Structures are given as structure tokens and as C-alpha cells.
N, C-alpha and C positions, 0 to 999 in steps of 0.2 A: 600493213598501211595501218595507222591506228581510227577507231571509231567516238565519233560524239554520238550526242542524244538526238542531234538534228535525224541522225540517220534512222533510228528506232521510229521518231514522231515521224516519220515520211512512209516506210515502209510497210511495219505492223499495221497502222488501220487497212493500209489497201491489198494487204497480203489477207485479212478477215473478207474484204468484198471478193476478192480475186478466189477465195477459198469457195465460198458460195456459188457464185458461176461456175467454177471448175465442175464442183460436185454434182452440176444440176445438166451441164454440157459442153464439159469442156472450157478449153480456152482463156485460165487462171493465168497463164504465163504473158497475156498480152495486156494484163495488166501487171502484173509483180516485174516484171523483165522490163520495162520503163521506169518505173518505180523506184530502183534500185540503179537505176541511171541519173533520174531523175535528184536524186540523193548525193548526187557526186563519184559512185564508184565508179572504177575503170571500169571496161567492157570486162574483160576477163574474170574480174573479181564478183561482175554482176552477176555474170553465167552461169559460176559456182558457187556462190554464195543461194542464189533463187535456188538451183538443181536442188541444194538440201533443204532448206524451207519449202520447196515447193512438194517433194518427197515426203515430209513428213505428213502433208496435208493431206495429199493422197492416199496415202496410207489410210490416212483416218477415216476415210469417204469407203476406201475399199473396205474396211475392216467392217464397216454397218452393213457395205452389201454383200460381203461374207455370211454375215449374220443372218442376214432376210433371204439367203438360199440364191442368190445372184450370180453365181460363180460357179457355172461347172468346172469340174475336175481336170477332166480329159483335153478339152479346147484350151480351158486355163494354161496347161502345161505346155503345150504348142505356140499359142500366143506370146508364151513368156520367152521362150527359148528363141522364137522366130525374132520379136521385138529387140532382146540383146543382140540377136547375131546384126540387124540390119541397123542398132543404132551406129553400134560399131564401125559398120561400113559407113554408115552415114557420116562420122567424124570425119573417116579417112579421107572419104570424096569432098569436104567441105572445105579440107585445106588444101583442095586441087584444082575447084571451081570459085570464080568469082561471082562474090555475092549478088553483082546488080545482074548477072547475066539471069543466078538464080530468082531475083526480082523479078526480071520481065518473064518468068516460067510463070511466074505463083501471080501476075495478073492475068495474066491468060485462063488458069486454071479460077480463081477465087469466081469470078461472073459465072460458070458450069455450078460453081457445088452449091454457090447463093437459089441459082435458077432452080437447082435439083430440090433444097429446104421448099424454095417457093411454093413447087409442084408438087410436092408430098406434105398432103394437109394431115397426116397423120403417122407419123412413126410409130405406131405399136400397133397400126393395124395387121390383120392377118396373112403372113405369107404361106405359098408352098411349102408345105412342112418337109427340110432337109433330115437324110439321118444323119447320124452324129459322122458318122465314116465320112459323108461328104461333107457338113460344117468344117471339119477338123481339116478338111484338103482345103475349104476357100480361106482359113482361116491363116494359112501358112503364108500364101501371098500378102494377105493384105497385112498382117503382126509386119512382116519384113518388111514392107513398102512405106507401112509410116514407122517405123522404126528407125529405117535410111532417112527420112522425114526430120524425123527427132534429132537423129544426131547429127543432121548436117544445119537443118532450120530453128524447130521446135515449136514456134508459137502456133496455139492451137492444136496440139499433138491430139489430146483430147477429141476437140469435135470431129477432127477427122476419123481415130478411130470410131465413135458414135455414128456417125453416118454409113462407113463402108458395114460395119456388123450386123446394122440394120438391114441396109439395102445391097450386099452384096451377102453377105453369110446368112440372112433369114431369123436374126436373132429376135427377138424380144426386146422390146427396151430396157426392161430394168435386167437382161441377163447380159446385154451388149453394152450398155453403161458399166455394169461389175467386170465384165471382159477387159474394157477399154479403159478402166481404172489397176486394175492390175497389169497390163501390159504397158501402160503409160509408169507405172510405177517401175518397171524393169528398165524401160528407155532412160527414168531416172538416175537409178542405180548406175548402169552403165555409164554416162558421162559424167555424174559426178565424180565417180572412180577417178576419171582423169583426171578434172579439175582438181580433185582434192592432192593429186600423185603429183601436182605440178603447182601446188600451193598456194591457190586460186580460191579458197571456201574462208570467210570469217565466221568462225563458229557460232560467237556470240548474237552476232546479228540475224545469221540462219536460223539458230534457234529459237528465237524469241518470234521471228517471221515464221516458223513454224509452228510455235504455240497458236499462234493469231490465225494461220491458215487451216490448223485444225479444228477450231472450233467455228469457221466460215465451214469447211467440206461437211462438217457434222451437222449442221444447221440446212446444208444448201442438200445434202443427200436427204434430210425428212422432209423437205420440202418438196423434193424429186419425187418419194416414195407416196405423198399425197398427192400431187399435181401431174404426175405423168408427162404423157406427150403435147399436154396443155402448155406447159412449161418449157417444154424444151425447144422447141419451133422457135417462141420470142427470143428466145434466148440466145438458140444459135443463131440466128441472124442476125442480132444486135455484133455477136462475137467475130462473125465473117466480116460484117461491114466497115470495123474498127480494125479486123486484121487487113482488108482491102485498102483504107485507106492508108495505114502503118507502110504499108510495103508498098502502095504508087508511092507516095511521099518521099521512101526512101532514095528512088529510084531515078528521083528528077532532079 
């Protein structure tokens, strides 16, 4: 398909905003994917091109978190492998399961997640200290499970990674955000490869959105570093609310 200036004018500013939100609490795809649709891209081109731009932005945030020492190597290797495997499995599952059925499942799950976020006053509180071995063991189902979700549906993946890595794996907030970014980058790469091989990626638009996403992610990562859990909780609630409305409206 041919690109027009309107595609860039609609998508690039929203990619910048999405980058800020994604770096802080995940969920940038809730903004960028509808932006591609709003600009008039067919669904497969929207998803494939979005994976390119989103992947570049996530890589930028990840680079800053790695520089700040938030990514632990052993846990990261396990998360990346399991996230890649899960994303591939989720893509296969997506072919078999009807979108409406999945939408109803999410309508049941999202209020529970929102209740947890409301109940959890401090995502950076001190948890029971787990050994590295136990953390790695818990990372396996978390990374694989969220990877399946990202391959199947995708929106809000970073938020779910952050919730589970803090609540289940007992990582501190900064390490959880770093691990969420490297895992989410892995799932993005897996999905992007599928769409690229099927000719559904618009490189000029995806790269342009990626530049704006990189700028947004860098700013968001800096804001997160200064604000920590005080910023994550309200942003996460906004993301979950938008996600719930989006899923609910799609199944009506």
C-alpha cells in the first residue's frame, strides 16, 4: 500500500505519547495500534508496522534500564527464551481461537487485575527475598504465559509483565521494569518476524514512528527513574481502564 503524509501526522505524535507511557508502566500499544487503524492502515499492516516502531521504542527504554543496572543477566536469559517460545505459541493459538471468545475472557480478567492494582499501594515495597534460583523458576511461567498473550493479542503486555514480575517473582520495581522491557522486546521481535515475512511491514512509517517512540521511551524512563512507584500505579490504572473499555466495546 502507498503511504501519505497523513499517516505520519497521525501516528508519529501518538507514538511519542505511547513511548512515555510504555516506559513507565507498559501499555503503549493501546495507543499506537488504534493510531495505525485511525490512519487507515489495514489490520495486518497496522500490527506489523506497529511491532517495528514499538520494538525500537522498547529497545531504547531497555538500553537506559540496562545502563542503570536494572536487568539481571541470568533472569533475563530465561525470560527472553520463554517469552519467545510463548509468543510463538500464542500466535499459533490466535489462529485457532475466535477473537470474541478471547475478549470475553479478558473482560473477566481485567477487573481482577485492576482490583489488585488498587489494593497494591506500593509496587516497590519490600517482598520476601527470593533466591536467584527461585526467581528464575518463577520467571519461566510468567514470561511464557505473558508471551503467549502477546503473540495472541498483545495490548498491555508490558503492564502484565510488570504486575507479575513484582507480585509473583518478587522483583523490585526497577528490576521488574527492566525485565519487562527485555521480555517485551523478545515478543515484539518474534511477532515482527512473522509479519515481515508475510510482507505486512511499512518500513518508512514504522521507522519514523520508532524515532518518536524512542524519544518518548527515553523521557518516560527518566521520569520513572525519578518517580518510581508513585508514577507507576496511576499510569497503570489508566492503561487498564482504557484496555477494559477497548475490549468491552469490541465484544458488544
